[in-house]
N, C-alpha and C positions, 0 to 999 in steps of 0.2 A: 504494500500500500504506500503510494507516494505522498499522499496527503492524509491528514487526520479524517477518519470516517466517524460518523455519528449515527446512532440509532436510539429510538426512544420507546419506552414502555409506558403507555397510558392505561387507565383502567375505567371500567364502567361505573365504579364507585370506589369508596375507600375500602381497605382491607380485602382486596381481591388477590393480593399476593404480589403486587408490583415490586416491592423491595426485594423479595426473595428471587423473583425472576431476574431482576437486574444483577443480583449477586451471582446467580447461576451463569448468566451470560459473561459476566466479568471473569469468573473462574474458567469457563470454556475458552474464551479468547486468550486468556493467559496460558492455558494448557496448549493452545495451538500456536504459541510463540509470539503473541502480540503484547505490546505495552498498552495496557488498558486501564481506564479510570472511570469511576462512577461520578454522576453529577445529578444534583437535584437543586434547582434554582431557589425554590422556596419550600420550606418544610414547616409544618406545624406539629410539634411534638414536645412532650415533657421528658422523653428519653434523650439525653444528650451525652456527648463524649468530648473530651478535651484532646486536641491535636498536639503534635510536637511543637507547634508555634505558640501553644498556650491559649488557643481559641476554641469556642464551642461550635460543634456541628451536631446534626442529628445522629443518633446512635446507629441508625440504619446505614448511613453513608460510611461510617467507620467500619461497620461490618462488611459492606461491599468492598471497601478498600482492602480489607483483610483478604477477602476472596480473590481480589485482583493481585494480591501479593505485594502491595505498596503501602507506604505510610499514609494515613489519612491527612487531609489538608483542609483548611478553612475554605478553599476554593471549590471543594466538592459539594458544599452546601452554603452558599454565600449568604442566604437569608433564612434565619431560623426564628419562628414565632413560638414563644412559650406562653400558653394561656395562663392568666392569673385570675384572681377573684374580680367580681363586678364587671364581667365582659370586657376585660382589658387583656392585652398581650404585651410581653416584653419582646422587642425586636432585637435580635442578634444579627449584626451585619459584619461579615468577614471575621466572625469569631468573638466580637466584643459587643457589649450593650450599646445600641444606637438610640433607642427610645422606648418609652412605655406609652401605649396609646390604646384608644378604643378601636373596635373593628371598623367603625365608620371613618374615623380619622386616618386609619392605616392607609386607605386608598389614596390619600393625598400624597403619599410618598412613592407611589407606584413608578413613576417615570424615573425618579432618582435611583430607586432600587433596581430597576431594570438595567440601568447603565452599569451598576455594580455587578449585576449578574453577568452581563456581557464581558466585563473585565475578567471575571473568574473563568468563564468558558474559554476565552482567548488564552488565558494562562495555561489551562489544561491542554488545549489544542497544540500549543507549542511544545508540549512535553510527552504526548502520548499518541499512539497509532489509532486507538479507538476510544471514543467516549460513549458510555452507555448512560442515557439520561432517563431519570425516573420522573413521571408526572405526579400530580397531587390530586387526590380525590378523583373527580371525573371531569372531562372536558365539556360535558353536557349540562353543567350547572348554569342554567340560564341567567340566574341572578348575578353570576360572577364573570360570565364570558367576556364582558367588555373591560374588565379590570384585572383579570388574573394574569400572573406572570409565570405560571408553572406548567401549563398544558399546551394548548395550541399556539399561544403567543410565543412560548419557549421553542416549540418545534419550528416555527417560522424563523425565529431569530437564529436558530442553530442549523437551519436548512436540513432538518432531520426527518427521515421517514418514521412513521409511527406504527407500532404493533399494539393492538388494543386487547387488553387482558380482561377476562371475566371469571367470576367465581361460580362454578356450576353447583357447588355444594349448597349454596343458599337458595337456589332456585331462580328461574326466570332469566337465565343467562342469555338465551337467544333473543328474547325480547329486549334485553338490555343492549346487546350488540346492535340490533336493528334500530332501536330507539335512539341510541347515542349517535349513530350515523345520520339519522333523520334530523336531529337537532343541530348538527354541525352545518356550517355553510359549505358551499361547493369547494372553495379553496382549501378548507380544512379537511373535507372528506378525501380530497386527492392525496393528502399526506398519509392516510391510513392504508397500509399495505397488506394487512392480514390480521388474523385473530389468534389469540392464545387462550385456550380453555384451561382453567386452573382448578385444583382441588377436586378432581374426579375420583369417585369411588366405583369400582366395578369393572365390567367388561367394556372396553372402548368400542367394540363393534356394535354395541347396543345403541350408540348415538350417531352411527354413520348417516342414517337418513336425515337426522336433524342437522348434522354438519353439511350434508349435501344441500339441504334447503337454504341454510345460511349462505353458502357460497353462491348458489344460483340467485338468491335474493339480492345480494350485495355486490356480486362480482369480485369478491375478495376471498382468498384461501384461508381455511383453518390450518394454521401452521403447526399446531400441536395440541395434545391433550395431556396435561401434566397431572399425575396422580396425587391424591391427598396423602400426606405423610406426617408422621409424628416423631420418628426416630432419628431425624437429622436435626441437631440442636443449633439454632441460629438466634442471634439477638433480635428481638422483636421491637417494632416502633410504635404500633398502634395499641392502645389499651383495650381495644375490642378483643385482642388476643387473650386477655384474661378471662373473658366470658366463655371462650372456647376450650379452655384448659380442662383436662381430665383431673378430677379432684382426688383420685385414689390410685396409688400404685401398689399393687399387691405384693411386690418384692421389697418394698421399702421397710426399714426397721426403725426409722425415726419420723416423727410427725412435727412438721414446722407450720405454724400459723402465721401468716403475713397479713398485717392490717391493711386493707385496701382503702386508704385514705382518699378523699375526693380528688385531689390533684397529685396523685401518685406519680413519681418520676423514677426513671432508671430501675424499673422493676426487674429487668434482666440481670441485675446484680446477683440475683439469688438462683438463677437457673442451674448453675453448676452444682448446687446442693442435691439436685435430683439425681444426677449421675453418680453421686456418692452415697446413695441409699436413703434419701429423705423424700417423704411425701409432702409436697408443698400445697397448702390450702390458703386461698385468699379469702379473708373474712370481712364482713361489714357489720355484723351484729354480735352482741355479747353471747347470745345462745349458740353461736357457731364456734365459740372458742374451744370447747372441749377441754382435754388435758394434754396440750402439746408438750413436746420435749424442748421446743424453742419457740419463742414469740419474736417476730421481727417487725419493727416499725420502719418502713422504708423512707426513702427521700421524698421531699415534697417541694413543689414550686412555691407554695405559700404556707409556710410552717404554722403561723399563728391561726389563720382560718381553719386549717386542717386539724390543729390541736383542739380548737373549740368544737369542731364537728365531731371528733371522737369522744369528747366529753359529753356532748349532747346525746350521742347514740348509746352511751353507756360502756363503750369499749374501753375507754380510759380507765374507768373504775375496775373493769374486769382484768386489765393488764396489771394494775397496781395490786389487786388481790392475789393474782397468780404469782407475781414477783415476790411479794412478801411471804408467800408459801414456799418459795424456793425455785419456782420455774425460771429458767434462764430467759433473759430478754436482751436483744441486740437492737440498736438504733443506727440507721445509716443516714448521715447528713442531716436532713430535716428531722428524721426520727431520733437521731442523736440529740439534737437541740431540744426536742420534746421531753426527753428523759430527764433533763436537768431541772433545777429548782426554779429558775426565772428566765424569761425571754424579754429583752428590752428592745423597743423599736422607737428610739427617740426621734428619728427622722420620718417615721411613718412609711417605711419602705414597703411593708407588707399589709399593714392594717392601720386603723385609726387609734389603736390602743398603744399607750406608752410602754406598759409592762403587763405581762400575763404570767401566771404561775404555770410551771411545767408539771410533769408527773412526779418530780421529786425523788426519783429512784437512783440518781447519781448526783454527786456534789459538783455541779457545773452551772454556770450562768452564761447566757449568750446575749450579745448585743449586735443588732444589725448595723452594718456599715453602709456607706454610700456607694462603695465600689465592690464589684464581684471578684472573688478569687476563682481563677480558672487555671489549674495547674496539674500537670502530670507529676506523679510522685513515686518514689521508692522509699522504703523505710525498714524498720526492724521492730520486732516485739520486745518490749523491755519488762513486761510483767511475767510472773511465773506462779499464778494462783488461780483457783477456780477453773473456769472454762479455758483459761490460758495456761494451765499447769503443763509444764514440759515443753512449752512453745517459746520460751525466752531465746532470743537470737534468731528466730525464724524471719526470713525476708518476706516483706509484704509490698504490694504495689497497686497502682490504680490511678485515679484522677480525682481532683477536687473541683466542685462547682458549688459555691455558696456565697451568700451575702453576709452571713453571720460570722462573728468572731467569738469563740468560746474559751472561757478560762476555767481551769479545774486544777486542784492539787494532786489528783490521782490519774496520772497519764500512763496508759499501757503501751503506747506506740511512740516511735520517734522517726521523723522524716529525715532522711539522709541525702536525698537527691531529688532535684526537680529538673524540668527541661532546660533550665538555665545553668545547671551544674550542681555542685555540692551544696548541701543545706544541713541545718541542724535546728529543728524545732519540734515540739511535742505535738501529738495528736491524740484525740479521744479522751475518754474518761471511763473509770470502772468503779463499781461499788466495793466495799470492804470484803465481801464474800467472794468477789470475782464472778458473780452470776449475772450481773447486769452491766453492760458496757456499750459504748458507741464509738463511732469514728466518722470522720468526714470523707473517708476514702471510698469512692465508688469503685466497684470491681475488686474489692478486697478479697472476695471469695474465689477469685481466679488465682489467688496465691495458694498454690497447692499444699504447701506444708502447713500453713495456717488453717485452711479449710478442713483438711483431713485430720489434723490434730484436734481441732474443735469438735468435729463429728465423732471422733473416737472418745473424747472426753464426755460427750453427751451419752454415748453408749455405756461407758463405765457407770455413769450416774443411774442409768436405767438397768444395770445388771446384765447388759448384753456383751457378747464377745466383740473385740475390736475387729475391724476389717483391715486386711493387708492390701496395700495398693502397690502395683508394680510400676506404674508410670503416670506422669501427669496427663490430664485431659488433652487430647490431640484435636485442636480445632481444624487442622488441615484435613483430617480424614472426613470431617463433616462437610467441608466445602467441596472436596473431591466427590463425596457421595451425592451431594446436591447436583454437581455438574454431570455426573454419570446419569442420574435420574432424568434430568432435563434433556441431556443429549439424546437419550434413548426415546424420549417422548415427543420431541419436536423435529421439524425438518430443518436441520442446521444448514444444509446446502441452500435452501430457499432463503434462510435468514442471511447468509453470507451474500447471496445475490442482491437482496434488498439493501444490505449494508453498502455494497460496492456501487450499486446503481444510484443510491441516494434518492432525491425527490424528482429526478429528471423524467421518470416514466409515470 
């Protein structure tokens, strides 16, 4: 390929699997010897990742970069919208906070943001053979068509052919395909070169007549039917994923209850626990608590409103009761802040309240600052009691995304390195018994020694035998498995033809 080629995956709606299909194509093109990068001009998500530049992007684009075998960059997701309370969103531009605005006011920034999107696309085109672009939601949202910068406007800006993906598992996929094309204008329809049917269960020959009808009706080919899968572990972007999870793993020997707070962020932090023998349950009511081996309060985009929400629901009282009875509790980022005694918000960064009481389970206080910390980190465990018994000296790592600054006399972790070089500062807080603790580090459970030591400490508390682990989790095998599945399910020769022909035909 003499010049950079582009191809775009758009969807008939949100959560049809666009992110996964982009990741699959990134891995396939990588396997075939190309330098490939993912791109999503505008993303709305609470799952974020910190790049080596120290900027925020959507977690899905970081996952896609992993699939492509490259480091994630702020240019892979130049505009990230993080929803907040009161119908407002924080705009992240090129990795840093640009503005906080209402949905209506956001569209006043469209032309400026589109110019920044083009800068990022040009940056990637100079460095890669292929760019795989992901759309957002659906191009058929009539109320957004004139203002959007993520679907057909992006395809036109990039001169990109479009593959339209649909989720057959939810039903109505053929009507969605036909209806989407009907709503598009003629110029936009010409960009759509074929269909990808995703999340199919069963014998693909049973939908041949339906596929033939779609092709005859639209004059466009069905390029593949991708099976529904659960055994390939990938970071998810859309919280709809939580609604589709299976809540019971019959092989699990540990039960983990994760509080599904209203503005939950970075919930993929905990996916690795499943592969190490934990059944993960997301709970929203006190009667769902049961008797877990570990309670987790995850990250939050708006800590104070979410803390007030779990107080109102009764879950906060249930957590305090279980913790006082000895049930282990872990808080990640916003959840860590909630575990402390007080949360101060003097500048009203998150709410109109100056100070609110936390759950009081650890000796810590948090104050929200005017600037956000976005940092890749590595560190070490400095504690050796309770759930951290035997883990002193283990290496940990991940990334921090938070407005709060927390002080505590009981620090279980120490940060030794950031993307800027060597560092030396404490992280987290732990109670005297070592059963309740928290950390600002997203992705800490990807640290194999920490995660597996913690899991075996939980097993000892429960009187269960320890598990012996031979090797760390291998993300590469999951990306290769995804690529194999998609390669077997779609017409890659046709996709390469579309890629090479571009929008000329």
